[in-house]
C-alpha angles and dihedrals in degrees: 000000000000133000122224128184133236125202114212119188113211131192107214137165110244097229093047092045095058094052092046090054090055093050089052092049092049086065104032117104092191124041146129119208125183121178122186121174107309097345130084133185125193127186111196124198130341119271096171135349142181134188112263097247095053096044108136109205094187094057093043092048087073088070090048091051091053087052090056093052090071119095117186109189094218094050134070110233090216088057092051091048090062094059121101117267111165124036131212135200124172147183115250090235120358087196095050132094113307133190132165098273094097095035109203093320105091094075127124106267138168112192143175111227126220088240138003124204122196121186136173121196114245092029116096093206120094116194116219125186114192120195110206124196110231134179123236091278093056094252120143108252111250115260093016087110130348094246091172088074093050099068089116090067091068095221120210114209114217128184113325109351096318109144126197128183142164110233134194125207097275093048090047090057092047096050092051090046088055093045094057099029092238140117108240093190091068121044128154114256107225114219108251120228126214093215114116125193119238138186088274090065094058118094113203118228088223137013126244092264093055089045092051090053089052093049095045089049088051093051091046090055092047090052095053095078110000092177104047107008130065112324100178137014127191111214121192135190137190137230123201132210113198125193140155108274089202090061103039145358138191116271095224096187095049092043091052091048089051091050092049089048093051092057097036110135095013105121120234100018117131117201111204139184121185116186118190105145086298120056123234115184138165150125113252128190093195130092119191095197141340120196124191111176103300096347121099122193130183137141144213111241112182133124117068139199128175118244101231095168126017089211090063095049095119092047091050091046092054089047091056094044091054099042107115095204092050093044091051092050091048094049091055091055093049092049093051095050091049089051091050090052095044094114091057121090129236094027110184135166140173108267094218126040120246130203125268121190120215109178109292092351130083121205140189112244133189117187117220130188136176141162128252107207097180098061086208124158091207090055089048092055088046091053090052089052093045095050097041118118100022114201086263089072107022115016144251125316093024103217093048094044094049091049089053092049092049090056101039113023112075097197129114100217095184110169091351109111089003131120119271127175150078144288131195095209118232119313133168087264092057141259122307128185141146127193121184125193117246101232131129084044146125138210118225123200106190094186094056096034094237136138115196114205121198135201134169135190134194115242125205131161093278096051123126117217097215093048091048087050090056092046092051090049090053090053095044093051097038091113101031095105089055095058113110126194137204131189114281 
């Protein structure tokens, strides 16, 4: 069996499109949503997937080549080549501590979705890519879709089973209904609850005394050999919200809307929602890597202060910029990323950090860019592995820091702090990919009635355990006000 892809160009009104997306997401059991600024990308369903370490680019490139065969007169092929094609989710550390909280879901996976939707606000075109399962003769496998009911779409068959169509709003609704075997015109309205979670609802996975022991142990390790040993560690902890799933459940759609609303207009924030039985959601300010043809972009994001008063933003910014401990932590992250990109050409970075706002937190940021002359997917996957985790999430040097965390941190991070994103695979128009980092996030287990909150902090020799406890709490509860509940 082989899978080929179909590009479908759709004319759709922006306001109607947004509501339609939410209706689809209400029913989908597998999806990946990423919204940044005025763009959103949605991967729906799973057509084919492999674990990250066994991903065979040569074999999957056949799918991408079929994608290149399509020529829609009203679309520029170079524009289509920039769209996401494969999607990636990963575990922070496959060799690290694991428990049952993530089930089998947190593994490293690259997958081809059943459909991908790409939309940019202000543009009435919505790009849809459908991946059809075909047999060896190029015939659509029976019961994949009920194509007999799609005669109105006036399908045009191209090459081997590649289907293209121009869809209006009504047909767009119908094809998504068929894809997910559901009637989008009728969906149950859950009864909203006025209850809101607060800090008092969060149970810490450890108390301050246990946390202090961990941090003091980390500082002691850092002090053993400041020049050649571990120079920085990133320790994380978890908070848990428990509730009766028979009485209430998280309204995932409404919560995601609230998260997007909170960060609307703040540049460089990616709101994401990954649904694979469990729900992983957040709003991250951190990008692991972005590739556009030969250009590579990343950044160092480390050093944090809480915004207690928006009127004092400049004062707080200057305080952060002149904090020796925060500047030292940030400089370590910059140095490690530059070392990881040493084989690339035209490596440049901003010499002094600037300020980046992420909700109620302010961070130090250094922009970094380079060029990738080889345009090679294998090198791209190697870059991802080389960069993750950056010292902002793991420590410095990486191998020693991860070994220490495996031995001392009893936390299954799963997708928290891990790369999430997409790649288009290599085309004649270049290589395009974007991987964000899954921080400022939570995991929701509807069956158990649990919300897992995560927060991590950078530890150097000058760190204070109580201050780091408060900073991790700020990060853990960054989205708690956006959670919305409905009756179970």
